[in-house]
N, C-alpha and C positions, 0 to 999 in steps of 0.2 A: 409287533416287531419293534416299534419305537420304544416300548417299555423295556424290552430286553436290551436294547442298545444303551438306554439310560442306566439300567442296572449294571451293565458291564463297565461303563465309564465310571460310575460311582465306586464300584469295587476296585477299579484301578487306582483311583485317588486314595482310597483307604489303604491299599497295599503300599503305595508310594510313601504315605505318611507313617507307616508302621514303625520306621526307625526312630522317629522323633517322639518316642514314649519311653518311660521307664528310666533306668539308670544304666551306668556304664557296665559292660560285661567284665567278668573276672578273667582278663587275658594279660599275660606278661609279654612285653616286648623288650628288645635291647636298644639302648641308646647308641648313638654313633661312637661312643667311647666304651661300649661293651657292658654298661651297667644294665641290670635287669630291672624293669619298672612295670608294676602292675597298673593297668589303666584305671581300674576301679578306685585306686587311691586318689585320683584327681577329683573325684566327686566328694571327697571328705575334707578338703582344705578350706572351704568357705569362700572360694574365689569363683568368679565366672571364668570358665575355661573354654577356649576355642580349639577344636581339633581340625586341622587342615590336612586332608589326605592328598598326597601328591606323588609324583614319580619324576626321575631325572629325564625321562623321554617325553614328558608332558609339558609343552610350551605354555598353555594357559595356566597350569598349576604354578609354574615358576614365575610367571608374570604376576599372578595373584599374590604369592608370597613376597615378591619384591616390592609390590605396591603397598602391602600391609607393613613391610619393614619400615617404610617411610613414616608410618603413622604409629607404629607399635609403642615407641617410647611415650608418646602422649597418652595412648590408651592405658598403658600401665599406670601412669601418674593420675589420670583422670578417673579410671574405672577399676583399678586394681585387678586387671585381667591378665590371664596367662594364655599364651598360644603354644600349642604343641603341634609341630609339623610331623606327620607320620608318612614315611615313604613306603609305597607298596612295591618298590623295585624288587625283583626276585633275587635269589642268591647270586646268580651270575652277574647281575648289575650292582649288587650291594657295595662293591668296592668303589663305585663312582660317587656314592652319596656323601661321605665325609669330605672329600676334596671339593665337591661342588658347594656344599654348605659353607665350608671355610672360605671359599672364593667369593661367596656372596656376602659374607659377614652377617648372616642372620643371627639375631639375638634370641632365638627360640630354642626350646628343647626339641631335639630331633630324634625321633624313634624310627625303628625299621620293622616293618611287618612283612618280612621276606616270604613267609609261608601263607600270608593273607589270612591268618587266624582271626584278627580283629575285623578285617573287611568282611569275612563270612559271618562273624557274630553280629555285626551291625547290618548285614544284609543290604549292601549297596553294590552297584555294578561298576561304576566308572569314576575316574578322577578328572578334575578336581571335585572333591566332596568335602563339605564343611559341616561340622556339628558344633553346637554351643550347649554347654552344660551350665546350669544355674548354680547359685551358691549352696543349694541343697543337694547337688549331685544329680539333678534330673536333666535328661536330654530334652531341651525345649525348642530347638531350632535346627533345621537342616537345609542345606542348599547344594545343588549339584550344578557343576559347570562354573564358568567364570566369564564375565563380560566386564570390560573396563568400567570401573565405578561401583562394582558390587561391594567393594570394601566399605563404602559409605553406608550401604544398607546394613552391613554387618556391624558397623559402628553404632548405628541407631539401635540395633537389637541389644548390643552389650551395654549401651547407655541405659536403656530401659531396664535391663536386668540389674545393673548396678544400683539404680535408683530404688528398686523394689526393696533392697535391704536397708535403705535409709528411712523408710516410712515407719 
């Protein structure tokens, strides 16, 4: 019985980590300005890219993106990183996204996944959800949830990835 429980736990860990493999899917989303952007293109620009999935109704999501905003300019200068904030708000709430982003003054690319196509392709369940893609376009890190200070763990990861390209 103990072996079956251990096997079940191990399988759960493997399925949770399944997202953090491979490359970005070929999914197009609209920016808050209506521009169509293919997500897989982010893996081809030679930058470390952070994808932060959020929603206007998600307080931890907004807190995380606001805390990252305080550090983002330094991250861009120090690590040449790009952050893409992807809202999973549905079509009914999509009209709230642009005014909220403009009110926050976020200096991020903001995309809308109103049909949750990208969310389904990446197979995650809840926001906040963060993915990091290395300079080769490979998904190398994922994190679900937000606790104050998680942005420092994220910075450690992007610093490590930025330094890999310098070796």
